[in-house]
TORVOFI-583653 format. One record per residue (C-alpha): residue number from 1; residue in three letters; chain; x, z, y. Coordinates in Angstrom, 3 decimals. Example, Ala and Ser with C-alpha at 12.3 -4.5 7.8 and 13.67 -1.06 7.14 Angstrom:
<atoms>
(atom 1,"ALA","A",(12.300,7.800,-4.500));
(atom 2,"SER","A",(13.670,7.140,-1.060));
</atoms>
This chain:
<atoms>
(atom 1,"UNK","A",(21.919,6.318,41.337));
(atom 2,"UNK","A",(24.288,9.122,40.338));
(atom 3,"UNK","A",(24.401,10.628,36.873));
(atom 4,"UNK","A",(22.762,13.911,37.946));
(atom 5,"UNK","A",(20.883,12.980,41.115));
(atom 6,"UNK","A",(17.795,15.127,41.584));
(atom 7,"UNK","A",(14.556,13.223,40.955));
(atom 8,"UNK","A",(11.095,14.115,42.258));
(atom 9,"UNK","A",(7.871,14.084,40.246));
(atom 10,"UNK","A",(4.139,14.584,40.761));
(atom 11,"UNK","A",(1.942,16.182,38.092));
(atom 12,"UNK","A",(-1.237,14.245,37.279));
(atom 13,"UNK","A",(-3.556,16.384,35.178));
(atom 14,"UNK","A",(-2.174,19.904,35.473));
(atom 15,"UNK","A",(-3.058,21.038,31.972));
(atom 16,"UNK","A",(-0.943,22.583,29.251));
(atom 17,"UNK","A",(1.191,19.568,28.351));
(atom 18,"UNK","A",(2.006,18.341,31.863));
(atom 19,"UNK","A",(2.853,21.837,33.056));
(atom 20,"UNK","A",(5.142,22.285,30.058));
(atom 21,"UNK","A",(7.052,19.084,30.835));
(atom 22,"UNK","A",(7.169,20.040,34.509));
(atom 23,"UNK","A",(8.740,23.382,33.578));
(atom 24,"UNK","A",(12.004,21.466,33.166));
(atom 25,"UNK","A",(12.223,21.619,36.967));
(atom 26,"UNK","A",(12.330,25.414,36.871));
(atom 27,"UNK","A",(15.150,25.425,34.333));
(atom 28,"UNK","A",(17.073,22.581,35.991));
(atom 29,"UNK","A",(16.176,22.468,39.697));
(atom 30,"UNK","A",(19.284,20.424,40.400));
(atom 31,"UNK","A",(17.882,17.619,38.214));
(atom 32,"UNK","A",(14.135,17.672,38.867));
(atom 33,"UNK","A",(11.803,18.833,41.626));
(atom 34,"UNK","A",(8.009,18.913,41.325));
(atom 35,"UNK","A",(6.611,17.856,44.697));
(atom 36,"UNK","A",(2.875,17.382,44.187));
(atom 37,"UNK","A",(-0.178,17.461,41.938));
(atom 38,"UNK","A",(-3.338,15.455,41.316));
(atom 39,"UNK","A",(-6.141,17.199,39.450));
(atom 40,"UNK","A",(-9.906,17.485,40.071));
(atom 41,"UNK","A",(-9.747,21.218,39.299));
(atom 42,"UNK","A",(-8.986,23.182,42.490));
(atom 43,"UNK","A",(-7.697,26.188,40.545));
(atom 44,"UNK","A",(-5.169,24.075,38.658));
(atom 45,"UNK","A",(-4.029,22.399,41.871));
(atom 46,"UNK","A",(-3.488,25.846,43.383));
(atom 47,"UNK","A",(-1.616,27.094,40.304));
(atom 48,"UNK","A",(0.709,24.081,40.316));
(atom 49,"UNK","A",(1.338,24.435,44.060));
(atom 50,"UNK","A",(2.203,28.126,43.688));
(atom 51,"UNK","A",(4.344,27.550,40.593));
(atom 52,"UNK","A",(6.484,24.801,42.108));
(atom 53,"UNK","A",(6.314,25.613,45.802));
(atom 54,"UNK","A",(5.126,22.393,47.391));
(atom 55,"UNK","A",(2.791,22.089,50.383));
(atom 56,"UNK","A",(-0.999,21.873,50.252));
(atom 57,"UNK","A",(-0.925,18.349,51.657));
(atom 58,"UNK","A",(0.728,17.290,48.391));
(atom 59,"UNK","A",(-2.399,18.247,46.419));
(atom 60,"UNK","A",(-4.815,15.465,45.457));
(atom 61,"UNK","A",(-8.128,15.444,43.626));
(atom 62,"UNK","A",(-7.469,12.215,41.719));
(atom 63,"UNK","A",(-4.806,9.718,40.750));
(atom 64,"UNK","A",(-6.517,7.190,43.037));
(atom 65,"UNK","A",(-6.089,9.524,46.012));
(atom 66,"UNK","A",(-2.444,10.052,45.097));
(atom 67,"UNK","A",(-1.881,6.318,44.750));
(atom 68,"UNK","A",(-3.468,5.688,48.147));
(atom 69,"UNK","A",(-0.997,8.017,49.897));
(atom 70,"UNK","A",(2.510,6.820,50.822));
(atom 71,"UNK","A",(4.795,7.125,47.778));
(atom 72,"UNK","A",(6.747,10.389,47.954));
(atom 73,"UNK","A",(8.170,10.864,44.435));
(atom 74,"UNK","A",(10.143,8.948,41.840));
(atom 75,"UNK","A",(7.718,9.313,38.965));
(atom 76,"UNK","A",(4.538,10.902,37.678));
(atom 77,"UNK","A",(4.047,13.269,34.742));
(atom 78,"UNK","A",(0.650,12.187,33.400));
(atom 79,"UNK","A",(-0.879,14.847,31.161));
(atom 80,"UNK","A",(-4.544,13.925,31.528));
(atom 81,"UNK","A",(-6.935,13.706,28.571));
(atom 82,"UNK","A",(-6.609,10.744,26.206));
(atom 83,"UNK","A",(-9.388,8.634,27.690));
(atom 84,"UNK","A",(-7.942,9.119,31.189));
(atom 85,"UNK","A",(-4.390,7.948,30.443));
(atom 86,"UNK","A",(-4.859,4.273,31.235));
(atom 87,"UNK","A",(-7.378,4.593,34.131));
(atom 88,"UNK","A",(-5.171,7.145,35.911));
(atom 89,"UNK","A",(-1.927,5.260,35.242));
(atom 90,"UNK","A",(-2.960,1.810,36.477));
(atom 91,"UNK","A",(-3.253,2.700,40.195));
(atom 92,"UNK","A",(-0.028,4.712,40.038));
(atom 93,"UNK","A",(1.893,1.781,38.563));
(atom 94,"UNK","A",(0.565,-0.406,41.369));
(atom 95,"UNK","A",(1.704,2.236,43.873));
(atom 96,"UNK","A",(5.269,2.004,42.542));
(atom 97,"UNK","A",(5.508,5.087,40.340));
(atom 98,"UNK","A",(7.265,5.224,36.992));
(atom 99,"UNK","A",(5.376,7.379,34.485));
(atom 100,"UNK","A",(6.056,9.955,31.795));
(atom 101,"UNK","A",(2.796,9.560,29.867));
(atom 102,"UNK","A",(1.268,11.845,27.257));
(atom 103,"UNK","A",(0.363,10.379,23.890));
(atom 104,"UNK","A",(-1.708,8.612,22.705));
(atom 105,"UNK","A",(-1.116,6.421,25.730));
(atom 106,"UNK","A",(-4.362,4.494,25.125));
(atom 107,"UNK","A",(-7.559,4.968,23.115));
(atom 108,"UNK","A",(-8.071,1.352,22.026));
(atom 109,"UNK","A",(-6.154,-1.862,21.488));
(atom 110,"UNK","A",(-7.675,-3.381,24.624));
(atom 111,"UNK","A",(-6.612,-0.390,26.737));
(atom 112,"UNK","A",(-3.144,-0.420,25.227));
(atom 113,"UNK","A",(-2.525,-4.073,26.064));
(atom 114,"UNK","A",(-3.970,-3.582,29.562));
(atom 115,"UNK","A",(-1.425,-0.856,30.314));
(atom 116,"UNK","A",(1.442,-2.762,28.701));
(atom 117,"UNK","A",(0.583,-5.824,30.789));
(atom 118,"UNK","A",(0.458,-3.743,33.975));
(atom 119,"UNK","A",(3.839,-2.142,33.254));
(atom 120,"UNK","A",(5.357,-5.562,32.611));
(atom 121,"UNK","A",(3.805,-7.043,35.769));
(atom 122,"UNK","A",(4.814,-4.145,38.013));
(atom 123,"UNK","A",(8.227,-3.846,36.324));
(atom 124,"UNK","A",(7.739,-0.093,36.022));
(atom 125,"UNK","A",(9.180,2.278,33.426));
(atom 126,"UNK","A",(6.752,4.186,31.218));
(atom 127,"UNK","A",(7.975,6.656,28.607));
(atom 128,"UNK","A",(5.473,7.861,26.017));
(atom 129,"UNK","A",(5.612,11.537,25.082));
(atom 130,"UNK","A",(6.467,11.075,21.415));
(atom 131,"UNK","A",(8.357,14.333,21.546));
(atom 132,"UNK","A",(9.133,14.481,17.827));
(atom 133,"UNK","A",(11.721,11.737,18.312));
(atom 134,"UNK","A",(13.704,14.213,20.399));
(atom 135,"UNK","A",(13.503,17.111,17.962));
(atom 136,"UNK","A",(16.954,17.643,16.408));
(atom 137,"UNK","A",(15.452,17.143,12.931));
(atom 138,"UNK","A",(14.074,13.643,13.465));
(atom 139,"UNK","A",(16.925,12.669,15.796));
(atom 140,"UNK","A",(19.426,13.514,13.049));
(atom 141,"UNK","A",(17.434,11.638,10.393));
(atom 142,"UNK","A",(17.269,8.551,12.627));
(atom 143,"UNK","A",(21.010,8.757,13.270));
(atom 144,"UNK","A",(21.685,8.727,9.519));
(atom 145,"UNK","A",(19.514,5.611,9.201));
(atom 146,"UNK","A",(21.398,3.919,12.033));
(atom 147,"UNK","A",(24.695,4.896,10.384));
(atom 148,"UNK","A",(23.634,3.016,7.261));
(atom 149,"UNK","A",(23.794,6.168,5.162));
(atom 150,"UNK","A",(20.993,5.068,2.825));
(atom 151,"UNK","A",(21.225,1.284,3.259));
(atom 152,"UNK","A",(18.042,-0.634,4.033));
(atom 153,"UNK","A",(14.835,1.412,3.961));
(atom 154,"UNK","A",(12.496,0.183,1.244));
(atom 155,"UNK","A",(9.895,2.984,1.378));
(atom 156,"UNK","A",(8.797,5.770,3.739));
(atom 157,"UNK","A",(6.536,8.645,2.740));
(atom 158,"UNK","A",(5.268,10.834,5.606));
(atom 159,"UNK","A",(2.805,13.704,5.556));
(atom 160,"UNK","A",(1.230,15.929,8.154));
(atom 161,"UNK","A",(-0.528,19.078,7.005));
(atom 162,"UNK","A",(-2.743,20.306,9.850));
(atom 163,"UNK","A",(-3.494,24.025,9.682));
(atom 164,"UNK","A",(-7.007,25.400,9.300));
(atom 165,"UNK","A",(-6.870,26.985,12.758));
(atom 166,"UNK","A",(-5.559,23.820,14.434));
(atom 167,"UNK","A",(-8.291,21.690,12.847));
(atom 168,"UNK","A",(-10.897,24.184,13.977));
(atom 169,"UNK","A",(-9.753,24.520,17.578));
(atom 170,"UNK","A",(-9.119,20.831,18.262));
(atom 171,"UNK","A",(-11.030,18.610,15.853));
(atom 172,"UNK","A",(-14.084,20.600,14.764));
(atom 173,"UNK","A",(-14.999,22.767,17.734));
(atom 174,"UNK","A",(-12.737,21.397,20.440));
(atom 175,"UNK","A",(-11.942,18.568,22.821));
(atom 176,"UNK","A",(-11.036,16.019,20.160));
(atom 177,"UNK","A",(-13.984,16.528,17.799));
(atom 178,"UNK","A",(-15.981,13.417,18.794));
(atom 179,"UNK","A",(-14.511,9.953,19.056));
(atom 180,"UNK","A",(-17.418,8.782,21.208));
(atom 181,"UNK","A",(-16.555,11.499,23.770));
(atom 182,"UNK","A",(-12.745,11.812,23.735));
(atom 183,"UNK","A",(-12.399,8.189,22.518));
(atom 184,"UNK","A",(-9.470,9.050,20.232));
(atom 185,"UNK","A",(-9.672,9.349,16.470));
(atom 186,"UNK","A",(-8.059,12.355,14.812));
(atom 187,"UNK","A",(-5.374,10.027,13.446));
(atom 188,"UNK","A",(-4.425,8.857,16.929));
(atom 189,"UNK","A",(-4.732,12.165,18.766));
(atom 190,"UNK","A",(-2.931,14.203,16.087));
(atom 191,"UNK","A",(-0.772,11.906,13.976));
(atom 192,"UNK","A",(0.293,9.111,16.325));
(atom 193,"UNK","A",(3.527,11.173,16.379));
(atom 194,"UNK","A",(3.996,10.462,12.678));
(atom 195,"UNK","A",(3.067,6.785,12.976));
(atom 196,"UNK","A",(5.623,6.529,15.754));
(atom 197,"UNK","A",(8.274,8.160,13.552));
(atom 198,"UNK","A",(7.543,5.674,10.746));
(atom 199,"UNK","A",(7.799,2.629,13.013));
(atom 200,"UNK","A",(10.838,4.130,14.788));
(atom 201,"UNK","A",(12.668,4.462,11.489));
(atom 202,"UNK","A",(11.923,0.743,11.003));
(atom 203,"UNK","A",(12.584,-0.177,14.628));
(atom 204,"UNK","A",(12.976,-3.929,14.953));
(atom 205,"UNK","A",(10.863,-4.618,11.863));
(atom 206,"UNK","A",(7.144,-5.006,12.542));
(atom 207,"UNK","A",(4.362,-3.535,10.392));
(atom 208,"UNK","A",(2.268,-6.429,9.075));
(atom 209,"UNK","A",(-0.676,-4.937,7.189));
(atom 210,"UNK","A",(-2.407,-1.568,6.771));
(atom 211,"UNK","A",(-5.164,-0.153,4.591));
(atom 212,"UNK","A",(-6.687,3.287,5.123));
(atom 213,"UNK","A",(-9.231,5.747,3.760));
(atom 214,"UNK","A",(-10.533,9.057,5.095));
(atom 215,"UNK","A",(-13.626,11.068,5.990));
(atom 216,"UNK","A",(-14.955,14.336,7.284));
(atom 217,"UNK","A",(-14.870,15.980,3.882));
(atom 218,"UNK","A",(-15.304,19.618,4.849));
(atom 219,"UNK","A",(-16.918,20.385,8.178));
(atom 220,"UNK","A",(-20.501,19.189,8.015));
(atom 221,"UNK","A",(-23.819,21.094,7.753));
(atom 222,"UNK","A",(-24.335,20.436,4.042));
(atom 223,"UNK","A",(-21.071,22.271,3.309));
(atom 224,"UNK","A",(-21.908,25.370,5.356));
(atom 225,"UNK","A",(-21.679,28.632,3.396));
(atom 226,"UNK","A",(-25.056,29.945,2.274));
(atom 227,"UNK","A",(-26.691,32.002,4.994));
(atom 228,"UNK","A",(-24.361,30.857,7.785));
(atom 229,"UNK","A",(-25.680,31.138,11.318));
(atom 230,"UNK","A",(-25.036,28.789,14.238));
(atom 231,"UNK","A",(-22.757,31.012,16.357));
(atom 232,"UNK","A",(-20.254,33.343,14.699));
(atom 233,"UNK","A",(-20.729,36.382,16.930));
(atom 234,"UNK","A",(-24.440,35.943,17.589));
(atom 235,"UNK","A",(-26.455,35.140,14.489));
(atom 236,"UNK","A",(-24.144,34.855,11.481));
(atom 237,"UNK","A",(-24.579,37.504,8.753));
(atom 238,"UNK","A",(-21.567,36.217,6.779));
(atom 239,"UNK","A",(-19.096,36.142,9.693));
(atom 240,"UNK","A",(-17.034,39.020,8.284));
(atom 241,"UNK","A",(-16.196,37.055,5.127));
(atom 242,"UNK","A",(-15.758,33.594,6.688));
(atom 243,"UNK","A",(-12.255,32.133,7.022));
(atom 244,"UNK","A",(-13.365,30.111,10.054));
(atom 245,"UNK","A",(-14.902,33.042,11.906));
(atom 246,"UNK","A",(-14.316,32.709,15.659));
(atom 247,"UNK","A",(-13.444,36.408,15.677));
(atom 248,"UNK","A",(-10.695,35.927,13.100));
(atom 249,"UNK","A",(-9.288,32.717,14.564));
(atom 250,"UNK","A",(-9.523,33.471,18.283));
(atom 251,"UNK","A",(-10.090,37.178,18.998));
(atom 252,"UNK","A",(-7.650,38.367,16.334));
(atom 253,"UNK","A",(-5.150,35.797,17.666));
(atom 254,"UNK","A",(-6.077,35.528,21.366));
(atom 255,"UNK","A",(-2.851,33.808,22.447));
(atom 256,"UNK","A",(-2.507,31.303,19.604));
(atom 257,"UNK","A",(-4.668,28.582,21.233));
(atom 258,"UNK","A",(-5.287,30.235,24.589));
(atom 259,"UNK","A",(-4.969,27.017,26.590));
(atom 260,"UNK","A",(-7.849,25.485,24.574));
(atom 261,"UNK","A",(-10.130,28.385,23.654));
(atom 262,"UNK","A",(-10.045,30.307,26.934));
(atom 263,"UNK","A",(-9.953,27.460,29.464));
(atom 264,"UNK","A",(-13.292,28.660,30.861));
(atom 265,"UNK","A",(-11.600,31.984,31.684));
(atom 266,"UNK","A",(-8.564,30.522,33.435));
(atom 267,"UNK","A",(-9.874,31.823,36.777));
(atom 268,"UNK","A",(-9.100,35.317,35.440));
(atom 269,"UNK","A",(-5.486,36.458,35.654));
(atom 270,"UNK","A",(-5.739,38.646,32.535));
(atom 271,"UNK","A",(-9.002,38.226,30.635));
(atom 272,"UNK","A",(-9.768,41.115,28.306));
(atom 273,"UNK","A",(-10.969,40.952,24.725));
(atom 274,"UNK","A",(-14.377,41.894,26.078));
(atom 275,"UNK","A",(-14.272,38.844,28.377));
(atom 276,"UNK","A",(-13.256,36.655,25.455));
(atom 277,"UNK","A",(-15.967,38.079,23.207));
(atom 278,"UNK","A",(-18.609,37.427,25.851));
(atom 279,"UNK","A",(-17.348,33.872,26.197));
(atom 280,"UNK","A",(-17.637,33.220,22.449));
(atom 281,"UNK","A",(-21.139,34.700,22.438));
(atom 282,"UNK","A",(-22.078,32.448,25.343));
(atom 283,"UNK","A",(-21.603,28.702,25.667));
(atom 284,"UNK","A",(-17.937,28.495,24.650));
(atom 285,"UNK","A",(-17.865,25.671,22.049));
(atom 286,"UNK","A",(-15.327,27.617,19.993));
(atom 287,"UNK","A",(-17.987,30.213,19.198));
(atom 288,"UNK","A",(-19.959,27.734,17.088));
(atom 289,"UNK","A",(-20.165,27.699,13.300));
(atom 290,"UNK","A",(-17.405,25.378,12.103));
(atom 291,"UNK","A",(-19.875,23.632,9.766));
(atom 292,"UNK","A",(-22.591,23.203,12.371));
(atom 293,"UNK","A",(-20.804,21.532,15.249));
(atom 294,"UNK","A",(-21.248,17.995,16.562));
(atom 295,"UNK","A",(-17.882,16.735,15.246));
(atom 296,"UNK","A",(-17.661,13.173,13.912));
(atom 297,"UNK","A",(-13.909,12.618,13.376));
(atom 298,"UNK","A",(-12.213,12.715,9.986));
(atom 299,"UNK","A",(-10.499,15.802,8.633));
(atom 300,"UNK","A",(-8.151,13.817,6.362));
(atom 301,"UNK","A",(-6.869,10.249,6.223));
(atom 302,"UNK","A",(-4.418,8.221,4.141));
(atom 303,"UNK","A",(-2.622,4.992,5.063));
(atom 304,"UNK","A",(-0.731,2.334,3.084));
(atom 305,"UNK","A",(1.517,0.167,5.265));
(atom 306,"UNK","A",(3.508,-3.037,4.712));
(atom 307,"UNK","A",(6.402,-4.203,6.895));
(atom 308,"UNK","A",(7.685,-7.704,7.586));
(atom 309,"UNK","A",(10.843,-7.186,5.505));
(atom 310,"UNK","A",(8.925,-6.034,2.421));
(atom 311,"UNK","A",(9.301,-2.291,3.044));
(atom 312,"UNK","A",(6.229,-0.151,2.341));
(atom 313,"UNK","A",(5.135,3.197,3.718));
(atom 314,"UNK","A",(2.450,5.814,3.243));
(atom 315,"UNK","A",(1.104,8.355,5.685));
(atom 316,"UNK","A",(-1.142,11.264,4.702));
(atom 317,"UNK","A",(-2.815,13.486,7.292));
(atom 318,"UNK","A",(-4.666,16.454,5.791));
(atom 319,"UNK","A",(-6.574,18.984,7.867));
(atom 320,"UNK","A",(-7.529,22.514,6.873));
(atom 321,"UNK","A",(-4.234,23.403,5.194));
(atom 322,"UNK","A",(-3.067,26.984,4.786));
(atom 323,"UNK","A",(0.353,26.118,6.196));
(atom 324,"UNK","A",(1.015,23.503,8.860));
(atom 325,"UNK","A",(3.887,21.153,8.151));
(atom 326,"UNK","A",(5.412,17.704,8.465));
(atom 327,"UNK","A",(7.602,16.088,5.854));
(atom 328,"UNK","A",(9.344,12.750,5.480));
(atom 329,"UNK","A",(11.040,10.974,2.589));
(atom 330,"UNK","A",(13.017,7.788,3.214));
(atom 331,"UNK","A",(14.155,5.819,0.186));
(atom 332,"UNK","A",(16.767,3.173,0.825));
(atom 333,"UNK","A",(18.775,0.682,-1.167));
(atom 334,"UNK","A",(21.800,2.995,-1.167));
(atom 335,"UNK","A",(20.316,6.483,-1.071));
(atom 336,"UNK","A",(17.492,8.640,0.241));
(atom 337,"UNK","A",(16.706,11.266,2.847));
(atom 338,"UNK","A",(14.066,13.928,2.284));
(atom 339,"UNK","A",(13.195,16.829,4.532));
(atom 340,"UNK","A",(10.709,19.139,6.185));
(atom 341,"UNK","A",(10.388,19.276,9.957));
(atom 342,"UNK","A",(9.500,22.963,10.216));
(atom 343,"UNK","A",(12.541,23.925,8.139));
(atom 344,"UNK","A",(14.759,21.712,10.341));
(atom 345,"UNK","A",(16.540,20.784,7.157));
(atom 346,"UNK","A",(16.930,17.633,5.071));
(atom 347,"UNK","A",(18.925,16.421,2.092));
(atom 348,"UNK","A",(20.781,13.146,1.604));
(atom 349,"UNK","A",(20.994,11.878,-1.977));
(atom 350,"UNK","A",(23.084,9.130,-3.501));
(atom 351,"UNK","A",(23.325,7.692,-7.005));
(atom 352,"UNK","A",(26.118,9.225,-9.080));
(atom 353,"UNK","A",(27.395,7.189,-12.063));
(atom 354,"UNK","A",(30.621,9.001,-12.950));
(atom 355,"UNK","A",(30.789,10.379,-16.430));
(atom 356,"UNK","A",(30.239,14.109,-16.699));
(atom 357,"UNK","A",(28.503,14.373,-13.321));
(atom 358,"UNK","A",(24.820,14.879,-12.399));
(atom 359,"UNK","A",(22.820,11.674,-11.911));
(atom 360,"UNK","A",(22.903,12.018,-8.123));
(atom 361,"UNK","A",(24.820,13.771,-5.363));
(atom 362,"UNK","A",(23.009,15.833,-2.767));
(atom 363,"UNK","A",(24.187,16.820,0.708));
(atom 364,"UNK","A",(22.197,19.393,2.672));
(atom 365,"UNK","A",(21.910,18.978,6.440));
(atom 366,"UNK","A",(20.706,22.302,7.850));
(atom 367,"UNK","A",(20.162,22.076,11.597));
(atom 368,"UNK","A",(19.222,25.746,11.801));
(atom 369,"UNK","A",(22.906,26.523,11.384));
(atom 370,"UNK","A",(23.419,25.413,14.985));
(atom 371,"UNK","A",(20.992,27.997,16.312));
(atom 372,"UNK","A",(17.386,28.142,17.495));
(atom 373,"UNK","A",(16.035,24.598,17.800));
(atom 374,"UNK","A",(12.981,25.539,19.868));
(atom 375,"UNK","A",(13.881,28.149,22.455));
(atom 376,"UNK","A",(15.791,26.585,25.327));
(atom 377,"UNK","A",(14.343,23.115,24.865));
(atom 378,"UNK","A",(10.659,23.919,24.428));
(atom 379,"UNK","A",(8.262,23.306,21.551));
(atom 380,"UNK","A",(7.833,20.556,18.950));
(atom 381,"UNK","A",(11.036,21.573,17.226));
(atom 382,"UNK","A",(12.992,21.416,20.454));
(atom 383,"UNK","A",(11.715,17.990,21.476));
(atom 384,"UNK","A",(9.546,18.694,24.538));
(atom 385,"UNK","A",(12.132,19.190,27.243));
(atom 386,"UNK","A",(14.709,16.900,25.635));
(atom 387,"UNK","A",(12.131,14.166,26.224));
(atom 388,"UNK","A",(12.053,14.993,29.946));
(atom 389,"UNK","A",(15.832,15.057,30.132));
(atom 390,"UNK","A",(16.093,11.653,28.469));
(atom 391,"UNK","A",(13.517,10.091,30.815));
(atom 392,"UNK","A",(15.439,11.388,33.816));
(atom 393,"UNK","A",(18.552,9.701,32.439));
(atom 394,"UNK","A",(16.656,6.430,31.995));
(atom 395,"UNK","A",(15.383,6.566,35.594));
(atom 396,"UNK","A",(18.918,7.211,36.854));
(atom 397,"UNK","A",(20.082,4.056,35.098));
(atom 398,"UNK","A",(22.087,5.894,32.453));
(atom 399,"UNK","A",(22.140,4.892,28.797));
(atom 400,"UNK","A",(19.027,6.165,27.016));
(atom 401,"UNK","A",(19.367,8.139,23.797));
(atom 402,"UNK","A",(18.425,6.725,20.413));
(atom 403,"UNK","A",(15.134,8.618,20.802));
(atom 404,"UNK","A",(14.077,6.895,24.017));
(atom 405,"UNK","A",(10.329,6.182,23.944));
(atom 406,"UNK","A",(9.680,3.233,26.214));
(atom 407,"UNK","A",(6.150,1.875,26.155));
(atom 408,"UNK","A",(7.388,-1.356,24.546));
(atom 409,"UNK","A",(8.978,0.585,21.691));
(atom 410,"UNK","A",(5.772,2.627,21.274));
(atom 411,"UNK","A",(3.453,-0.339,20.738));
(atom 412,"UNK","A",(3.962,-0.684,16.969));
(atom 413,"UNK","A",(3.031,2.924,16.224));
(atom 414,"UNK","A",(-0.107,2.791,18.366));
(atom 415,"UNK","A",(-1.167,-0.621,17.090));
(atom 416,"UNK","A",(-0.670,0.598,13.532));
(atom 417,"UNK","A",(-2.971,3.563,14.229));
(atom 418,"UNK","A",(-5.718,1.462,15.803));
(atom 419,"UNK","A",(-5.554,-0.981,12.894));
(atom 420,"UNK","A",(-5.604,1.870,10.351));
(atom 421,"UNK","A",(-8.792,3.234,11.889));
(atom 422,"UNK","A",(-10.304,-0.243,11.793));
(atom 423,"UNK","A",(-9.265,-0.580,8.146));
(atom 424,"UNK","A",(-10.877,2.762,7.338));
(atom 425,"UNK","A",(-14.113,1.899,9.142));
(atom 426,"UNK","A",(-14.416,-1.583,7.624));
(atom 427,"UNK","A",(-12.878,-0.810,4.214));
(atom 428,"UNK","A",(-10.532,-3.769,4.583));
(atom 429,"UNK","A",(-6.811,-4.427,4.848));
(atom 430,"UNK","A",(-6.037,-5.268,8.477));
(atom 431,"UNK","A",(-3.359,-7.728,9.574));
(atom 432,"UNK","A",(-1.372,-5.838,12.215));
(atom 433,"UNK","A",(1.043,-8.596,13.102));
(atom 434,"UNK","A",(-1.603,-11.056,14.273));
(atom 435,"UNK","A",(-2.827,-8.542,16.874));
(atom 436,"UNK","A",(0.468,-8.511,18.796));
(atom 437,"UNK","A",(0.512,-9.957,22.325));
</atoms>
């Protein structure tokens, strides 16, 4: 296969994420062509068909229907909901498709090993959409580790601060607010990126044990402000002073989470504020009081991790923060790297022992100096479409980048997350290594 041969893909689950990855075909039609869609929603099938210009006979209502048809593409972009990732992928692997699969790629250990076994048996390529690996920030940090800049890593400290509006839209009022429904914990649906980054930085060294604590500290009925109603725009006398008012979060910022909040209005080309207001007053789940929803996932969680070589790591996910942000601090035997993802900037420090000098040297690596890191290559700090580009290279037989996210290389991060949730639920330290297959 040539270095730049055009590849063909089918969208499975034509939601926000899959359509974003598929947009690479519009920017680089010489490299990728979208030739079909599978989605139970007729409107989304029609939108994908019109966006990418394929025929109606390339529209399918399910992954099973797509798999039953003669294979007509090189791979599938699977952007279905978490609990659908494995059930929709299995028939497509059997039909001969490689898969670009949204994270988390499974919702349980059993599901994870089922998909891994199928990929091994069918000898198919699956790349997991851990897009942060492709962001220039994390890519550069990983390159420094590979270069030996800080020696052997002895400790990793990672944090994810989830904003108040993100927690509200996804984990309190939204699609990921109940583990028994979406089947993913908040840790796995939100921070499996960060667990992947931790295990990627230690690639080749397995995590052995994990302990974890967390709870739904904030968003439960007993914490509701005095006098709060059940729906912000219907029966709440304190809505005007509430930070989690649906009016403030969604009507004042109608585009911020449009693909979540206004999915019931997607049949309208340009819904008005009046349409949105009516939706929030009706049965839109995002119109509910944030303290009186049916959510049962945590809003914060902390992990302590041990690796086979003696390295330790911590991960802290905190929801409801004023400012969203990710940070990482790697401490090695010969130096350290510390930085903030949103700033696209990190520092490298080394011990300084010369007389008359400060106790350490510090080198600043500012990736913003090379220009906008998000524009041409999509979101997640520029990682989204770089992920697609890398997967195309892998399928063409070219050398993958250091960020390449094969399913085999994604097992440790997922297994660590499943074990952390088990540790939290059972209040025990879980042996991760003994669960490998």
